N, C-alpha and C positions, 0 to 999 in steps of 0.2 A: 616498489617495481624496479625490474632491474634497467641501468639504464642503457646498457647493451641494445638492447630490443625495444625501448620506450618507443613512442611515432616520438620523430628528431624536430627539435626546434633550430629550424637551417638560417641560421643568422648570416646575409648576405655579404657582409663585411665582415667576416671572420675569413682568415688566413687559411687558405690552402694549406693542407696538409702534404707532405712526400715522400708516398710508400715506394721501396726502390725491390722491385721484380729481378728476382736472382738466379732466374732460368738459365740465362746464357751465361751465368760464371759456371752453375755446372753441366755443362755439355757442353765449353772448354774441357774440365777436367775426368770427364770421363773419355776423352780421345786418347789416353792413358791409362795406368792401374796406379798412378804415384800419390792422387790425393789432392793434386793442386792442380788449378789456386783452390783454396778451401772456400767453404759455400758459409761456414758459420764466420769464418775470419775479415769475410768479404762483408758479412752483416754486422760485426762489429766496429768498422772502420764507419759505412755510410750511417750508421748511427750514432755514433760518435762527432763524426763531421754536421749532425744535424737533421739527418732525416727523421722522419717521425713518424715512421713503422717499414717493414718488407713484406714482400708479397710472393709465393712462390704458388704453382701451377704446376702441380704434380703430374703428368699424363700415365695412362694403362700401360704404357710401351716405353716409359722409366727412361726415356732419351736424354731430360736433362736432371731437372728435380728428383731424387728417389726417397723410399720409405725413409733410411735414414735420414737424409737432410730435415724434412720434415720434422722429425720426432727433436733432432739435434738442436734446431732453432727453435723449437716449445723451450726446452731448457734454457737455453741462451737468453730467453727472452722473460724467463723468470725472475731476472734478476734485472729488469729493466721495465718497470709497472707503466711506464709513460711511453712507451714504445709500441705500433701495433700490429699484430699480426694478421697479414689477408690471405686467407688459402682457398685458390679459384680453381673451378674445371665443372666439367659436368656430375650433379650428382645423381646424374644414373650411371655413373659408371664407377669410380673411385673415390670420388672428393670425401663422399659422407664416412667413408672409414675413417679417413684423418680428422674429421671434423668431429666424430665420436671419442676419438682415441686423446687429442689434444688439445679440443675446443679453444680457438682462433676467435681472436674481437670479434672477424668478418669471416664469411663464406661469400663467398662471390660466385654464385651459377652463373656457367656461361655451359649455351649449348653445342660444345665440340661434338664432334663425330669420334670415334677411337683412330685415333692413328693421322687426325686431321694434323694439318700443314702449321697452321695457327690459326687463332680466333676469327673469324672472318663476319660473322653476324650474329645478333640478338637473339631472344625469344621470342617466341609467335605468339602476343596474348592478345584476346583473352583462349586461344585453344589452347595453349600449354598449360593453362592456371590450375585447372583438377589434379596435371600432374606434379607438379611443383607444392600445391599445398602445403601437402601432410608431408614433406620432407622440410618446408622452410616451418612449418610448427614442430620439427623436429628441432632443429637448429635454433628455437627461441626454447626450448624447454631443456637444450643445454646452455643457455644466458648464450648466445651466438648469433651475432648481427646477422643480417641477409642482403645482400645487393645482389639483382638479377642485371647483368649484362644485356642491355639495349641498345636496337638503333634508333638515332632521333627520330622518335614518332610522339609525337604530343599526343595525340587519341589512346597511343599505350600506353600513359602512365598511370592513370583512375587502375585501368588492369592490372598494375603492379601491384601498386596500393592494396585491392581488393583481394590478393593472391597474397597480402600478408607480408611481403618487404618491406624492408626498412628503407632499404636505399634504391638505385638505378646506380648503374657506371656506363654515361654513356660512351658508346662503340666509337670511334674519333679518326679512324681511318681515313675514311672520306673526305673528314676537314682539312688532315694531312695532306690528303692527294690536290686539295684545293686551295691549301697556301699556296700565296705569290702567283696565283693567278689570277684570270679577271672575275673567276669565280666564286672567290674568297669572302664575299661579302654577302652572298647568297649563303653561302654552302654556313659560312657561320648564324645569318641568322636562323635558320632552320636549326642549330644546336642550341640558338639560346629562344626560341620556340618550347624548345624539348623540354630543357632546360626550367621554365616557368610553370611549365605544365605538372612537373614531378613536383617542384616546391607547393605548390598548388594543391595539387594531391597528398600532400602531407611526408612526403620526400625527401630522404636526403638526397645529395645528387656529388657522383665519384664520377672520374671519367680516365680512359684510358686508352692505348693503342695508338703507337705510331706517334706520339706528342715527342718534340726533343725542344734542343735550346732555343730554336730560330720562331717555332710558331707556337711556345706555351704560353708566353705574356697576350700574345692577342685573342687566344682562350678563355684565357680566366676571366681577361678585362670585358670583352664581350658575351661570355654565359655567365649568369648568376647564379650564386651560392655553392659554388662548387666547393665541396668539402675536402677531397681529397683527389689524386692523380696518382695512377699507378704507374710505372716508366721502367722498361727494362731495357728492350733492345739497344733505342739509342745511347742511353743515359752508360750501359756498360760499353756499349762504342769508345764513348767519348772518354770513359774510365783508360782504357789502352792507350790512349795520349796522353791525358793529365792527370789520370790517375783516381780513385775511387772518392778521395778526401775533398779533393778540387772539385771536383765534377758535381757532388752534391751540391756543395757553397755555391757554383755558378747555377746550376738548376734552383738552388734557392734563390739565387739575387733574380732571377728570371720571376720567379712567384711572386717577391719583392716590388719589380716594376708593376707588377698588373696589380696590384690594390695599391702603390702609389696612386699620393693624392696632389 
């Protein structure tokens, strides 16, 4: 059985992996025609500094990550067998073309509209299940794990598993907005309930969107079994001040604090 698509053994005490989203590196590069900053150079540095993987979200309008980036990163990662490649996007738009071409470790299905400013909601399950199931099956046939971008709704997790998904990525913007406010604890409880429901359904658990050095450890302490966090905007913003390598090391320290006993 292919280990990428087999039902996941969700060890609650396993340390969370950090996947660096490189979209904002490409966004800056695309403002000029000089090829800098380099997306592949950024990937090399963050992986050398201890990130466990990289993420890209190539949107149909090519505003940041472009087709050549997807292929160049795939080539780079062939020499790094322990680094994971996560490609995210809407499978009804351009995502599946990239999945078929490069066969990443993971495809994260996100229900964005074309031209959407940023991801802002998860899939509506079970309503979207019939649409997603054949695309999930195709990914599995290619040896690609599938994660569904989801709001923290415990009742939706059994539907995500029934659709064939291997993991869900909890959309964490609501938590990030609540962090440091009087509703933080209630919001964390909501995410913890969704995480528990995902694990109970046999899903692996990812998380992402607006996680940063201030809120990451609190989230990981409260939500059980998070296998991977995908962080882009805040991490690249921090890297403008600290550099890629030190920023990755600092995020790994945040993860380490969450798992300290």
